[in-house]
N, C-alpha and C positions, 0 to 999 in steps of 0.2 A: 109370654116375659118372663125370665127366671126370677124366681124368687128372692128376696134380701137375703142374706147368713143370719140365723141367730146371733143377737148383742149379746158381749160379754163386755161386763161393767168393773173397771179397775178403779179401786178406790185408790189414794194419792199413795199409802203405803206400799203400791207392787211397782212403778217407774222410780219409786226412792233404793227399795231395795236393789232394781238394776243398776242405778249409779253408786249405790257402795259396794258393787260386785258383791254380793254376798252370796256364795258355791250353792248351797242347800235352795235358795231361792230361783238363782238366776240358770240354772239346770231345767228349771219349768219356763221359769217366762220369758228366755229368749225363742225355744221351739214355739211358743205360743205367738209369738211378736212376728213367727217367718207363716206361721198360719193365715195370721190375722188377715181379714178379706177375702180368703175365700172358704176355709169351713167354718167361719165367725167373723166376726166383725169389734174389736176391742174397742171401748168406748170411754171414755170419762168427763167431766164436769170440767169447764174452764177454771172453775177453784184451783183443780191439782197443780197448776202451770204457778199460783202464789204457794202452793206449800211444798212441791219439790223446791227448793231454794238453793240448796248447798248438801255438799256430800258430808258423809260422816268425817272423812279425814278432815276436811278442810275444818269442821266444827271443831275436831280437839287440838288440831294446831291452830285455829285461828289465823287462817292464813288460806287466800283463795285461791284458786287454780285455774286457768285460763281453759285447761282441757278439758275440766269436768264443767266449765261453763258451756263449754260449746257442745259438749253432750250433751246437757239439759236442752239446750236449745233445739237439738234436734227432735227430741221427744215431739215436740209440737211442732214443729214447721211442715209443711205441704208435703205428702210424700208420708209420713210416717205410719206406723200400723194402727197408731192410737189416733182416732178420731174424737175430737173438743165437741162438748154440746156445751151451748149458751148457757149462762144464767139467766130462767125469764121468770114474768109474773108466775104463771101457773106453778111452774117450779117451785118459787117463794111459797107461794100457797100450801100447796104441797105437805112440804118441808113443815111449815108452821103447822098445819095438821097432826104432823109425823109428834112433834115434841109436846103436844097438848095431849096426842092419844098416852105418848108414854108417861106425862107426867099420873095420868090415871090409872096408872100402872106403878106407882111410887117408883118409874125410871127416868134418869135424867139423860137427855138426847143430847149432844152438843149439837149448837147451829151447824157448825159445818159436816158434820155426821149426817146429818139431816138434809142437808141439801145432797152431798153421794146420793143417799138412800133414793130420796125424792128424784133426784133426774133419772135414775136408775127404773125407778118405778114409773115414772113418764116416759122413758122408752120401752119399758116392759121387757125387760131382757131377760136372758134365760136363767143368765149365773151370776152373782154381785162376789167377785175375788177380793179377799182383801185379809191383811194378817194379822188384824183386829178381832180377836176373841170376842170382845164385848158387843158386838154388832149384828152377831148373829141373832139373838132373840127379836131384833125391831124387825126384821122381815116378818112377822106374822100380823104388823101394823102397817103393812103396807098393801094396795088393792092385788098386785101380783102374784104379793107372795112366792120370789123368787129365792134362790139357794143361796146360800150365802156358805162361803168356803174360801181358802187360799187356790190361788191359781195353781193348776196342775195340768201337765200335760201328758200326755201319752204316750209319748216318745223323748221323755227328757234326753235330755243332754249328758254327757260325763262331768262331773261338780269341775273339775281341774280344769277340762275347756270351755267349759261353760263360764267362769268364773275369768279366765284373764280376758276377757275384751270389755272387763271391766274395771282392770286394774290399771290408774295411772299410771304412765310411761316412767316415772322418778322412783315409784315403787318397784315394776319390773326390775329396774336395773339395780335394784339394792339386794334383790332375791340372788339374779346371775352374780353378784359382787358376794353373797354369802356361800354361795353352793359354788365358786371356784375356789373361794378361799380352804373351804373343806376338805379339797383332792387335793392340796399341797402335798406332795414327797415329805412321810416321815424320814428323822434319820435314827438308824438300830447303830449303837457301837457297840463293837465284840469285845468279850472281855479278853483281858489275856490266857494263854493256859499256860500249864505246866507240861515239860517233859518227862518222863519215863524216868529219868534219876531225879527229879524232882527241884532239877534247877530251874528257874524262871524261864519261859520262853517270851523272847523280845514280842513285845505289844506289835498286834497290826493296828495299822490304821483304822480309823473307825470308819466302816463301811455303809454305804447311804443305800438306804434298799428302797423302790417305791412300792406302795402299796397300793394296793388298786382297790376302787370300791366302786360295790354295784350301784347304779344309779338306782334311785328310791324312785318310782313314778310317782309318787306323790310329793315329792320334792323338787319335780322338774318346772321349769318353766318354760310354758310353748308359745313362743311369738305367734299374737296373732295376725291375720291376713290385714289386708288395708279396709275390706267391709267389716269386719270384725270393731276394729279401731275407730270407725266413724260412728259406730252406733245405727241404730235403727234409720230407716228412711221414712223421714215423716209426711202429713196428709192434713187433707184440708178439712176446716169445723163443721159439722153436722148441725 
């Protein structure tokens, strides 16, 4: 019977970074999601469903986007590369012990962070991925002493390609409009010249010259494929 792939735990800030489309993070998150279930299995607590409630764009504009809500739901549905771990009594007591052990070291561990750490410890994960640097020291309080670090793919995507799938459609259209406006031809007026005898020459009609601009790869907007736009394929809880 084949052995199960090693487990990698994702703190809620990891899928949230994916929804926010942060290029420097998404370039590692997406390839890891593609490998989940084969090289390793990504897991997270059911608590992450509550914590990943909205995107930063929605928070800034105070307007909820149906497309973002759809993509968030896809993270937790059946077939997702992220498996959900239920919160149960053994994990609750383990989280409580972590909070008490932290107090003995004069550290403050928030209940939500304790639940994530305890869930990872209960499932004996190989690695705990987070962008919260403050959680690394708490690993020494766990039984399994797992590694705490940001998600890092051995084959990260290019930042531009990786980020496009997470950009809401309306923002893509805005970028395209800006790109088009930058490439409008500019009018260059030709000043009137004088003849050799010093007599002014009749001014010529203004000449319109098209100025070609080389496309800057960093400003190109790549239209995502249908699979990228739909986000990850969701999975059953464990």
